[in-house]
C-alpha positions in Angstrom: -52.3 46.7 22.7 -48.7 46.5 21.2 -45.8 47.7 23.2 -43.2 50.2 22.0 -40.9 47.2 21.2 -43.4 45.7 18.8 -44.6 48.8 16.9 -43.2 49.3 13.4 -40.7 46.5 13.5 -39.7 45.1 10.2 -37.1 42.3 9.8 -34.1 42.0 7.6 -31.6 39.1 7.1 -28.1 40.1 6.0 -24.8 38.4 5.2 -21.7 40.7 5.1 -18.0 40.4 4.7 -15.2 42.7 5.9 -11.6 43.2 6.6 -9.8 43.9 9.9 -6.8 46.0 9.1 -3.8 45.5 11.3 -0.6 47.4 11.4 2.5 45.5 12.6 4.6 47.7 14.9 7.6 47.1 17.2 5.2 47.6 20.2 2.8 45.0 18.9 0.0 44.8 16.4 -2.5 47.6 16.2 -6.0 47.5 14.8 -7.7 50.2 12.7 -11.1 51.0 14.1 -13.7 53.1 12.3 -16.4 55.1 14.0 -19.7 54.9 12.2 -21.5 58.1 11.1 -25.0 57.9 12.7 -26.4 60.4 10.3 -25.5 58.2 7.3 -27.4 55.3 8.9 -30.4 57.6 9.8 -30.1 56.8 13.5 -31.4 59.2 16.1 -28.9 61.8 17.2 -28.6 60.3 20.7 -28.0 56.7 19.4 -24.4 56.6 20.7 -21.2 55.5 19.1 -20.9 52.4 16.9 -17.3 51.4 16.3 -16.5 49.0 13.4 -13.5 46.7 13.5 -13.0 47.4 9.8 -14.8 48.1 6.6 -17.6 45.6 6.0 -20.7 45.4 3.9 -23.4 43.2 2.3 -22.5 40.5 -0.2 -23.9 41.3 -3.6 -25.1 38.8 -6.2 -22.2 37.0 -7.9 -19.7 38.1 -5.2 -17.7 35.8 -3.0 -17.2 36.9 0.6 -13.5 37.9 -0.2 -14.7 39.9 -3.2 -17.1 41.7 -1.0 -14.5 42.4 1.7 -12.1 43.9 -0.8 -14.8 45.9 -2.5 -16.0 47.3 0.8 -12.5 48.2 1.9 -12.0 50.1 -1.3 -15.4 51.9 -1.0 -15.0 52.8 2.7 -11.3 53.5 2.9 -10.0 54.1 -0.6 -7.5 51.2 -0.2 -7.7 49.1 -3.3 -4.6 47.0 -3.0 -5.1 45.0 0.2 -3.8 41.5 0.5 -5.7 39.1 2.7 -4.1 36.7 5.1 -5.5 33.5 3.7 -5.2 31.7 7.1 -7.5 34.0 9.1 -11.3 34.0 8.8 -13.8 34.7 11.5 -17.6 34.2 11.2 -20.1 35.5 13.7 -23.9 35.7 13.8 -25.9 38.2 15.8 -29.3 40.0 15.9 -30.2 43.5 16.9 -33.0 46.1 16.6 -32.0 49.2 14.6 -33.9 52.4 15.4 -34.4 55.0 12.7 -34.7 58.7 12.9 -38.4 58.5 12.0 -39.2 56.5 15.1 -39.6 53.1 13.5 -37.1 50.3 13.9 -36.2 47.1 12.2 -34.8 43.8 13.4 -31.7 42.6 11.8 -30.3 39.0 11.7 -26.8 39.2 10.5 -23.9 36.9 9.6 -20.6 38.6 9.3 -17.4 37.1 7.8 -14.1 38.9 8.7 -10.7 38.6 7.0 -7.3 40.0 8.0 -5.1 42.4 6.0 -1.8 43.8 7.2 -1.3 47.4 6.3 1.5 49.9 6.8 1.6 53.4 8.3 1.8 54.7 4.7 -1.4 52.8 3.9 -3.1 54.6 6.9 -2.1 57.9 5.5 -3.8 57.0 2.2 -7.2 56.1 3.9 -10.0 58.3 2.8 -13.2 57.5 4.8 -16.5 57.3 3.0 -19.5 59.1 4.5 -20.4 55.8 6.4 -17.6 56.6 8.9 -16.6 59.8 10.6 -13.2 58.9 12.1 -10.7 56.2 12.6 -8.5 55.1 15.5 -5.5 52.9 15.7 -5.2 50.9 18.9 -3.4 47.8 20.2 -5.8 44.9 20.1 -6.5 44.9 23.9 -7.3 48.6 23.8 -9.4 48.1 20.7 -11.5 45.5 22.5 -12.1 48.0 25.3 -13.1 50.7 22.7 -15.8 48.6 21.1 -19.3 49.1 22.6 -19.7 46.4 25.2 -23.0 45.2 23.8 -21.2 44.3 20.6 -19.8 41.0 22.0 -19.4 39.5 18.5 -16.9 42.2 17.5 -15.0 41.7 20.7 -14.9 38.0 20.1 -13.6 38.5 16.6 -10.8 40.6 18.0 -10.0 37.9 20.6 -9.8 35.4 17.8 -7.5 37.8 15.9 -5.3 38.2 19.0 -4.9 34.5 19.4 -4.1 34.1 15.7 -1.5 36.8 15.6 0.2 35.7 18.9 
């Protein structure tokens, strides 16, 4: 007899690219975090918070990872003129089970590539979140690492790499 963990589990492999948006400030660099909208992702109401370290999405046919990162930034924030720091690139691989609101779940194997873009306070005022996210927060890197759900070790590791790169 199957257990709950093996019932209705499909599998999906995904490669995505995204941008970590950083604001330079006199008190130190700050990261723009984005809280996912669970309703958009058809997650159960009690799923909990998922905090993204920036806009990110799947690489489409014919796109380079940088093309994808810039497209996703435009789609998810409205910012179309971001300039990537060509020296920073972080890649992570991870797996997780994603429950859905109908009681099924699917297993995701993911590779994510992150780039860095410096933005200004004026850019932040121009951000218009898509329905994938419900809010954003701007925090110093150390506080941002504490804000990420602790099970998302790969996101925290990307922020550690970013911190080392910036400092």
